[in-house]
N, C-alpha and C positions, 0 to 999 in steps of 0.2 A: 417746335415739333421736335427739332433734332435734340433741343436739350430733354425733352420728354424720352426719346428713345433711349439716350445716355442714361438717364436716371432710372429708367426701368431695367437697363442691362446692368447697372450697378447693383441694384437691389436684389436683382436675380441671382445675380454671382454671390451675392453676400450670403442670400438664403440658401442657395445650393451649398457652400462652404459649412454653413451652420449644420444643415440637414446631414450632410457628409461625415462630420466631427460626430453628431449624435449616433449615428448610426455605427460608426467605427468603434466609440465609446461604449456602447452596448454590447457589440460583439468580443470585445476585450474583455469586458466584464463579466462576459457569461462564460469565455476561456478561463481566466483567472478564478472563478467559482468551482468550475469543475476541477482545475488542477488542485486546487486547495483541498477539496474533498477527497481526491484520490490520494494526496500526500498523506492525509489522515488516515485514510485505509491502509497505506502502506505503513505507516508508523506503528498502527495498531497491530499488522502483523508481526513488526521486529519486537514490540512490546510483549506479545504473547509468549514468544520463544523466551525471553528474557525473564518474564514471570515463572515460567517452568522451571528454568535454571535455577531461578532463585530459591523458588517454592522446594525444589528437589535438595539445594544445599542447606535449607534451613530444617528440613524434614529429617537430615542425616543420610541421605543416600550417599554412597562412593561414588556414584557415576551421577553428576548434574545433568547430564542429557539423558538419563533415564525416561524412557516411554517417548523419546523423540526418535524418528527414523531419518535416514538420508534420504533425498530425493524431493520429488514435488508433492506438496501437500496442500490440503484445503482446512482451515478451522472450521470444526462444527459446534456452534453454539447450543447450549441446552436451554430451552426457553425456560424461563422462571428460576433458572438456577445458575450460580457462579461458575459453572464447569464448561470447560472447553475441551473437545477431542479433535483428533486429526484424520482426515482420512486421505487415501491416495487421490492424486489429480486425476489418475486415470478412471477411478469407479465414481468421483463426485463432479457435482458441476462447480466451475470457478465463479459463476454469475454471483453478484451481491443482490439481495432483494431489501426493500425497505417494509417492515410490519406496519400494523395500524397503530402500534403505539409509539412509532417514530423510531425504533431501533433498527438496526441493519442486521440481516443474517446473510449466510453463505452456506452454500453445499447443499445438504439435504432439508433445508428449513423449510418452515409451514406458511412463509411470509410469501405473498403474491404481488407486492409492489414492486415492478420491475424498475431497476436503475441500468444506465448504460455502462456501468463498472463490472469488472471483473478482476478476481485477486488471486496470484498463485505465488505461494511462498517456497522457495528452494532452500534446503539445508544440505550442508556439506561439512560433515564432522572432520576436523584437523587433527591430526597426531604431530608428532616432534619431526618425523621425516620430511613434514610440509613447512614446518614453521620452527626454523633451528635458533632464531635469536632467543625466543623466551626459553627454550629447553635446556640451554646450556647450562641453567642455575636450578633446575629441577632435579629431585631425586629420582633415581630409575624407575620406582614403582609408580611415579607421577606421569610418564612419557606419554601414554596413550590418551587420546581423546582430550587433548588441553583446549580447544575453541571450536566453535562452528561458525562456519560461513552463513550467514543469513541473508537471502537475496529476495525482497519482496517486489513482485511486478504487478502494478495495477493500469489496466488497459480500457479503454472506453472509446466509444464512437460519438463523434461530435459534428453535426453536419456534415454527415457523410466523409468524414475524415477521421482516420484512426489516431489515437492518441495514446501515451502511455508515461507512466513515470516510473522508475527504479530506485529504491532504497537498499542499502547494502550496509550491513554492520557486520562485525568480527566479535561478538562476546566470548570471552574467555571463561575458563573453570578458575576463577580467581581466589580459590581458597588457599 
């Protein structure tokens, strides 16, 4: 009888350990999936700004930051077209929605699939007064708007806990 009780105790302890490990693994896996998706949203925001800078440079714009304004902005994608515009964060939603075709949209998008994510892009144009190391080698006519500080913050709520990731980059006017 005593041996049976000890055996049941050992088996119960082993099963509880396995169940606790499985639950912990599933929770960690879910958190990692959300963080991975949030980092991809943040990376997309930085790549949008870099793409505009590069496109302006290739089209011969004198100001590679043309069409970008400082402050908090939201990217607005045109459905069915490779265009993106930006709206002020004050007038547009920061929420990210999933469309029926599997793509994600933000702002005034027509997609209705709610996700737990929201994204904010903050831009700050730097001139030579703020970034002197690079400016010492530039001619005087190139001293304004030499770089843009891009900060993308993606927030989400998982199990009633607020989470966020932030990605910062400093792309330069490298011409």
